[in-house]
N, C-alpha and C positions, 0 to 999 in steps of 0.2 A: 614505471607507471604506478600511480596511487589508486588503489582498488577499494571500492565500497560495495557491500551487500545491501540491497534495498529490499526490505520486507514490506510488502504492500497489504495493508488491511486484514491482517490475521486477527480478526475481532470476533467476539462471541456471536454477534448477529449474523456473521457470514459463515459460521460453522454450524454443524448439525444441532438442531434445537433452537437456533436463532431465528430472528424475524425473516431473514433471507438466507437461510442455511444452504450451503453448497456441499454436496456429497464430497467427502475427502478433506473438508476444511480442518477438522481436528487432526487428521493424519499429517497435514502440512505443518501444523503447529508443532507436533511432536517431532516430525522429521527434521524441521528446521533447527530445533534444539540439538538434535543429534549431530546434524551437519555442522553446527557452530562448535560443538564440543570437539569434533574430529578435524575440522578444517578451518577453524576460526583464525588460525595464524595466517591463512591465505588472504585475509582482508585487513586493510589498514583501518577501515571504519565499518560500522554497522548502523544503519538507520532504519526506522520504521515509520510507515504512514498510517494514519487513522482517518476514516470517515468520522466527521465530528459535526453533526447537523444541529443547528439551532432553529432556523426557519428557512428551509431551502425551497420554498415556493412550490411550484408544480412538480418538483422532483418527488415529493410525497403525494400520494393520492389514495382516496378510499376505493377507487376503481382503477387500479394501476394496469398499464399495458405491458409491464415487465420489459419494456424497451427504453422508453424515455421517462416513465413514471413508475414508482415503486411503493410498496407499503412502508410506513414509517420504520426507520432502522437507524442504528448508530446515533441515537439522540445524544447530544453532548452531555457528558457526565453520567450517563446511564450505564447499567451493567452490560447492555448490548454493545456499547461502544468500547468496552474494555478489551484489551488484548486477551486472546484465549489463554487459559491458565497453563496449557501444555507448552506454550512458547516461553522459553527462558529469556527473560528480559535483561539479565545482567550484562550481556555483551553489547547491548544497544547503546550507542553514543548519543543519539538525538531522535526526537519524535516530531513528526510533521502532521498537522491536522488540516483537513480540507473539507470544503463544502458547507461551511457554516450557514451561508445565506443563499446558496445556489447549488445546483448539481456540480459535482467535481469528481471526475474519474481518475485523472492523472495525479500521481504523487507530486508532480511539479506545480500543482495548484495549491499545495500545502504550505503552511507557515509553521515556523519553529514554535513548539510548545514552550511555555515558561520553564526555566531551569529548576525552579523550586517546586514544580509539580511532577509527580510521577505520571505515567501515561494514563492512569486510571483516575487521576485527580479531579477535583472539583472544577467547574466551569469558571474561567477567568473572564469577568464581564468586559475587560478592556483588551482581550486577546486579539480582537479584530480591528483595532485602531491602526492607522497607517504608520504610527510612530514606532520605529525600531522593529518593523516587521522583517523577518528574515525568511526567505523562501528556501525550498529545498535546493534549487539551483544556486542561490547565494551561498548557502552553507557548504555545498560541495566545492564550489570554486574557492571559497575562503580557505578550505582545507586541501587545495591543490589536487582534488580527485579528478581523474580523467577516464577511469574505467568503472563501469557499473555492472553488477550481476543482479538481476531482478527476479524476485520470487513472490509468492503470496496468492491472494484471492481477489478477484476471480480472473483466471487466465484470459478469458474472452472479453473482459471489461476493464477493470482497473489496472491489471498487469499489462494488458495490451496498450492502454493509453499512456501509462508511465514509460514503457519501453519506447514507444514511438516518439514521445516528447524528448526522451533522453538522447536518442540518436540524432534527432533534429537539432538538439542543443549542442551537439558536437562530441558527446561522450562515446567512447568505445563501449558497446552495449551487448550484453548477453542475457538471455532468459533461461533460467535453470528449470526446465519443464517439470521434472519429477517433484520439485518443491513448489508446485502451483496446483490449484484446483479450479476446474472450469464449470460453467453452468450448462452449456450446450455442446455436445460432442461435435456436431457438424461445425458450429461456430468456432470451437477450439481449433479444429483442423484448418479452417479458413484463416484464423488468426496466426497460426504457425506459418502458413504460406505468406501472409502479409508481412509478418515480422522479417522473415528471410528476404523477401523482396526489397525491404528497406534497409538491408545491410546489417540486421541484428542476428547474432549467432543464437540459434536455439539449441541448447544442450539437452539431448534426449535421454541421457542416462548418467 
């Protein structure tokens, strides 16, 4: 099997001090770097997703309900959209940006960032044209990936959505729970049960 590690949204705005900081976000960034140093040989590929909002409509709100609407975060090209500095980006093979003009929780809604841009690069005005758009699913299939290990932020939102889309798309899917950070403890517990009910392996340690 060809195995990929998927790092979901380990960005400044989702870590402590960010617009939507999640407790444990910075820890996930550092622990992922350590995990890659110690276990990187266990993955054929490493990919990362980024929230990359331009004008996502009702996803941004001045009076957010923190369920369907949120304060502005991960604005394209901003410091908040950058990957956390404790995450070692050297092993990452490709970056996928999602949510430019709408809410997007799943990494499978992401499109490949231009090769000549680093993950923290300037906004490409043509990035959302339909020409030569490569989705995460496209890229994984082009590289014959059939097994995914999913990590990142937040367990009960974007990690959840990415894992559910992965298994639905036919990938053998696992979530490495210690390398995630969740928003709500009860919702995280419900998410773990939901993932397992859908045939996703939840690795607890």
